[in-house]
C-alpha positions, -999 to +999 in steps of 0.1 A: +058+144-083+065+111-089+088+088-068+119+066-074+092+037-082+082+059-114+114+059-128+123+031-152+143+004-136+172-005-151+180+035-135+194+030-102+176+047-086+166+044-045+161+009-039+130+025-015+103+032-046+075+051-025+100+079-020+096+111-037+120+122-066+104+146-080+078+178-063+074+208-065+052+233-047+042+272-061+046+298-038+038+326-058+047+321-092+078+306-079+080+271-080+101+254-054+112+216-058+115+194-035+131+156-028+136+130-004+172+118-006+182+084-023+190+054-001+230+060+009+226+093+013+223+098+050+201+123+061+181+137+099+150+140+088+133+181+098+161+196+110+188+191+081+171+220+063+156+254+073+130+276+052+124+308+049+096+329+047+106+365+042+077+392+035+079+424+034+041+428+045+037+419+077+002+413+075+008+387+048+032+372+066+008+367+100-018+350+073+011+318+065+026+318+096-014+314+109-017+285+087+012+268+106+006+276+139-019+247+152-004+214+140+036+230+146+059+232+177+064+269+185+100+277+191+089+311+184+063+324+174+058+357+155+066+383+173+083+416+169+121+413+174+150+436+180+162+432+141+120+432+129+089+434+136+081+404+131+102+366+132+090+335+142+106+301+146+089+262+148+085+226+129+057+212+113+039+186+115+068+164+100+096+183+123+108+205+089+119+236+105+105+265+089+109+307+096+086+332+091+109+370+084+095+404+077+115+423+052+121+448+068+151+451+093+156+471+115+180+497+129+196+479+159+232+495+152+216+527+169 
């Protein structure tokens, strides 16, 4: 992780030096990179992006969802729908929108 404050002073980066310029998390071997928006670029906190976690293992998806559930606003709990054996929508404690989706979609046309 690096903040805008870590950048050289002549780089012209964000005036809010505490904001995150670069961070990354490892999601099962997949590198996901994240950053705060620099000053002057508008962003709506939380609902300007949705993160989708998809798994082809329903028990695994349930375990991941359970880690989020306690501190989150639940819009739709993880449950079977007409298109999937498992789907959920939440906003975590920071207001970020998350979707959890079982990868095998049901045939809804029949």
